[in-house]
C-alpha positions in Angstrom: 0.0 0.0 -0.1 1.4 3.4 -0.9 2.3 5.8 1.8 2.5 9.6 2.0 6.3 9.4 1.6 5.8 7.4 -1.6 3.5 10.1 -3.0 6.0 12.8 -2.0 8.8 11.1 -3.7 6.9 10.5 -6.9 5.8 14.1 -7.0 9.2 15.5 -6.2 8.2 17.3 -3.0 8.7 16.8 0.7 6.2 14.7 2.7 5.1 17.9 4.5 4.2 19.6 1.2 2.4 16.4 0.1 0.4 16.4 3.3 -0.5 20.1 2.8 -1.5 19.5 -0.8 -3.9 16.7 0.2 -5.2 18.1 3.5 -5.1 22.0 2.8 -4.7 22.4 -0.9 -5.2 26.1 -0.8 -1.9 26.5 1.0 0.1 24.9 -1.9 0.9 26.3 -5.3 -1.2 24.8 -8.2 1.8 23.1 -9.8 2.7 21.3 -6.7 -0.9 20.5 -5.8 -1.5 18.9 -9.3 1.8 16.9 -9.1 0.8 15.5 -5.7 -2.7 14.7 -6.9 -1.5 13.0 -10.0 1.1 10.9 -8.0 -1.5 10.0 -5.3 -4.0 8.8 -8.1 -1.2 6.8 -10.0 -0.1 5.1 -6.8 -3.6 4.5 -5.5 -2.9 6.4 -2.3 -5.8 7.0 0.0 -5.2 9.3 3.0 -6.8 8.3 6.3 -9.2 10.7 7.8 -6.6 11.8 10.4 -3.8 12.3 7.8 -3.6 16.0 8.2 -3.3 15.8 11.9 -0.8 12.9 12.1 1.2 11.5 9.2 3.4 14.2 7.6 3.0 16.6 10.6 6.0 15.8 12.7 9.3 17.6 13.0 12.6 16.6 14.6 15.1 18.9 16.2 18.6 17.8 17.1 20.9 20.1 19.2 24.4 19.7 20.7 23.5 20.9 24.2 20.0 21.9 25.4 21.5 23.5 28.4 23.2 26.1 26.2 20.8 28.9 25.9 21.9 29.4 22.3 20.1 26.2 21.3 17.1 26.5 23.6 16.4 29.8 22.0 16.5 28.2 18.5 14.3 25.4 19.7 11.7 27.8 20.9 11.6 29.4 17.4 11.2 26.0 15.9 8.4 25.1 18.2 6.5 28.4 17.7 6.5 28.0 13.9 5.8 24.3 13.9 2.8 24.8 16.2 1.4 27.4 13.8 1.6 24.8 11.0 -0.1 22.1 13.1 3.2 20.1 13.5 4.4 18.2 16.5 8.0 18.5 17.5 10.5 15.9 18.7 13.6 17.3 20.4 16.9 15.3 20.9 20.2 16.3 22.5 23.4 14.8 21.1 25.5 15.8 24.1 28.2 17.2 21.7 28.8 13.8 20.3 29.1 13.7 16.5 28.5 9.9 16.4 25.4 10.3 18.5 24.1 13.0 16.0 24.3 10.4 13.1 22.4 7.9 15.3 19.8 10.4 16.2 19.2 11.3 12.5 18.7 7.6 11.7 16.4 7.1 14.7 14.3 10.1 14.0 14.0 9.6 10.2 11.2 7.1 10.2 9.2 9.2 12.8 9.3 12.6 11.3 9.0 14.4 8.0 11.8 16.9 8.4 14.8 17.4 10.6 16.3 20.6 11.9 20.0 19.8 12.7 21.4 22.6 14.9 25.3 23.3 14.8 26.1 19.7 13.9 29.6 18.5 15.2 30.0 15.8 12.6 32.4 16.2 9.7 31.6 17.5 6.3 32.1 14.0 5.0 29.5 12.7 7.5 27.1 15.4 6.6 27.4 14.4 2.9 26.3 10.8 3.8 23.1 11.7 5.7 19.9 10.4 4.1 17.9 12.8 1.9 14.6 11.6 3.2 13.3 13.1 5.3 14.7 16.5 4.3 17.3 18.0 6.7 17.8 21.7 7.2 21.1 22.9 9.0 21.2 25.8 11.5 24.5 27.5 12.1 26.4 25.3 9.7 27.0 25.2 5.9 27.2 22.2 3.6 27.1 21.8 -0.1 24.8 19.0 0.3 22.0 20.5 2.5 20.1 23.8 2.8 21.1 25.8 5.8 20.3 28.9 7.9 23.4 30.7 9.3 24.1 34.0 10.9 26.2 36.8 9.4 29.4 36.0 11.3 31.5 38.3 9.1 29.4 41.3 9.9 29.1 40.5 13.6 32.8 40.2 14.0 33.3 43.3 12.0 31.0 45.3 14.1 32.7 44.1 17.4 36.2 44.9 16.2 35.3 48.3 14.8 33.5 49.1 18.0 36.7 48.3 20.1 38.8 50.1 17.6 36.7 53.2 18.0 37.2 53.0 21.8 41.0 53.1 21.2 41.8 49.4 21.6 44.7 48.3 19.4 45.7 45.0 20.9 42.6 42.7 20.8 42.5 39.0 21.9 40.2 36.3 20.7 39.0 33.5 22.9 38.0 30.9 20.4 35.5 28.1 20.6 36.3 24.4 20.7 38.5 22.8 18.1 36.6 21.8 14.9 33.6 24.1 15.4 32.4 25.5 12.1 31.3 28.8 13.5 34.7 29.2 15.3 36.4 28.8 11.9 34.1 31.5 10.4 34.7 33.9 13.2 38.5 33.5 13.1 38.5 34.1 9.4 36.3 37.2 9.9 38.7 38.4 12.6 41.7 38.2 10.3 39.9 40.2 7.6 38.8 42.9 10.2 42.3 43.2 11.6 43.7 43.4 8.0 41.3 46.3 7.3 42.6 48.0 10.4 46.3 47.7 10.2 47.0 49.3 13.5 45.0 46.5 15.3 47.1 43.6 16.6 45.0 40.4 16.9 46.1 37.9 19.6 44.7 34.3 19.1 44.4 32.8 22.6 43.4 29.3 21.4 40.5 27.0 21.6 38.2 26.6 24.6 35.1 24.6 25.6 32.1 26.8 24.6 30.9 27.0 28.3 31.5 29.1 31.3 34.5 27.1 32.4 36.1 27.7 29.0 36.0 31.4 29.6 37.5 31.0 33.1 40.5 29.3 31.5 40.7 31.9 28.8 40.7 34.9 31.2 44.3 34.1 32.5 45.6 34.1 29.0 43.9 37.5 28.3 45.8 38.9 31.3 49.1 37.4 30.1 48.6 38.7 26.5 48.7 42.4 27.3 45.5 42.9 25.3 43.2 45.6 26.4 40.1 44.0 24.8 38.9 40.4 24.2 36.3 39.1 21.8 34.9 35.7 23.0 33.5 33.0 20.7 30.1 33.1 22.5 28.5 34.7 25.6 29.2 31.7 27.9 32.9 32.1 27.3 32.7 35.8 27.7 30.8 35.4 31.0 33.5 33.0 32.3 36.1 35.6 31.3 34.2 38.4 33.2 34.0 36.2 36.4 37.6 35.2 36.3 38.9 38.7 35.7 36.8 40.1 38.5 38.2 37.4 40.9 41.7 38.5 39.9 40.8 42.2 40.6 40.9 43.3 36.9 38.6 46.1 36.2 36.2 45.6 33.4 36.0 47.7 31.3 38.5 50.0 32.9 41.5 47.7 32.2 40.0 45.1 29.8 37.0 45.3 27.6 35.0 42.1 26.9 32.6 41.3 24.0 30.5 38.2 23.7 28.5 36.7 20.8 24.8 35.5 20.9 23.2 37.8 23.4 21.8 35.1 25.6 19.4 36.3 28.5 22.3 36.0 31.1 24.2 38.7 29.3 22.1 41.3 31.1 22.1 39.6 34.5 25.8 40.1 35.3 27.8 43.1 36.4 29.0 44.7 34.2 26.4 43.8 31.6 27.9 42.3 28.6 28.5 44.0 25.2 27.7 41.3 22.6 26.7 40.5 19.1 22.9 39.8 19.3 21.8 36.8 17.3 18.0 36.5 16.5 17.8 32.9 17.9 14.1 32.4 17.5 14.3 33.7 13.9 16.9 31.1 13.1 14.5 28.4 14.3 11.4 29.9 12.5 13.4 30.2 9.3 14.6 26.5 9.4 11.0 25.4 9.7 10.0 27.6 6.8 12.6 25.9 4.7 11.2 22.5 5.6 7.6 23.6 4.9 8.8 25.0 1.5 6.9 28.2 2.1 5.3 29.5 -1.1 6.9 32.9 -0.5 10.7 32.6 0.5 11.5 34.3 3.7 15.0 34.8 2.3 14.2 36.1 -1.3 16.2 39.1 -2.1 18.9 41.0 -0.1 18.9 41.5 3.5 16.9 44.6 4.6 16.6 46.8 7.7 13.8 44.7 8.9 16.3 42.0 9.6 15.1 39.6 6.8 17.7 36.8 5.9 19.5 36.9 2.7 19.2 33.9 0.4 22.5 32.9 -1.2 22.5 31.1 -4.5 23.6 27.8 -3.1 20.7 27.7 -0.8 22.0 29.3 2.4 19.9 31.7 4.3 22.0 34.4 6.0 20.4 36.1 9.0 21.7 39.6 10.0 23.1 40.3 13.5 23.7 43.5 15.4 26.1 44.7 18.2 24.5 45.5 21.5 26.8 47.9 23.5 26.6 47.5 27.3 28.8 48.2 30.2 31.6 45.8 29.6 33.0 48.1 26.8 31.7 51.6 27.5 34.8 53.5 28.3 37.8 54.6 26.3 40.6 52.0 26.1 43.5 52.3 28.6 47.0 52.7 27.3 48.3 49.4 26.0 49.4 47.2 28.7 52.9 45.6 28.6 53.2 41.9 28.5 55.4 40.2 31.1 59.0 40.5 30.0 58.3 43.3 27.6 58.4 46.4 29.8 56.8 47.4 33.1 54.9 44.7 35.0 51.5 43.8 33.8 49.1 45.6 36.1 46.7 42.6 35.8 49.3 39.9 36.6 48.3 37.8 39.6 50.5 37.5 42.6 51.7 34.2 43.8 48.8 32.3 45.4 46.1 34.4 43.6 43.0 32.6 42.4 
């Protein structure tokens, strides 16, 4: 007996589109509606009475870490858009394990009609081998094999560096994300470009750190040793760890070191000083991913980005969502004179004494 998936495959559409064409044909273009109707007739498909409420109305979401507010914000956006389309949502946490990601995709596949795969940790080669049915949309990751929704990392980093430069900072450190992170590679590349555009800026790469609070605590000591007067963190969790560690060492933020994060998670405004950060529209990322899976008749990404914050659709099927810098207390003063690194002049004023935490 033919299934909805069989009809979708014969018509060249996703199961979600096939379901809409049969249950609510007014929501589908005439061409797709006709193709689905012909395929259903040729295959002898008969939808059960509950078809529109069950089969074809489930969506899977896989994230690396639900405790990370970056991903919980995206999931909220997915859930909101999916509910409005009458879809149920299944959520899975891969615990930062690329092998588990692959297993979760395989387990979810038979149960859902589309998967939103957030910031996958698996390799490009592994992404290329993922099944094409159900359809998969990536969030915060690019692949030549899958459609994706990403943020404008280039512009976000450019805004952060130009802001620090305008405050007088000339030696800027970067506390990177974990090794192998796609977004970390993108931000490092953007930092190199931004520093090249401002020749008087010296960029200090501090290394790779776990993308959690503890990663920032570890990075903070290297910030102090580097002589940098400002640091850009890969994400807000690392930035918050840096703030906490610098405070425990008696370093004034922003008086001695300015700190910039990336994401604008809710905690960024719950600390003192409040965190300057690149704001990412997390819920929009989730909503847009669902739109791609639903194959919305009017593309949310058509045309260039606008002042309304609409994403930009690249030719290869990548939706680019704009970001914006939010200036708060962690960078609101003019930069101090460049601090000297240990062994390169006067003692670093932020250096910890023996036995300091």
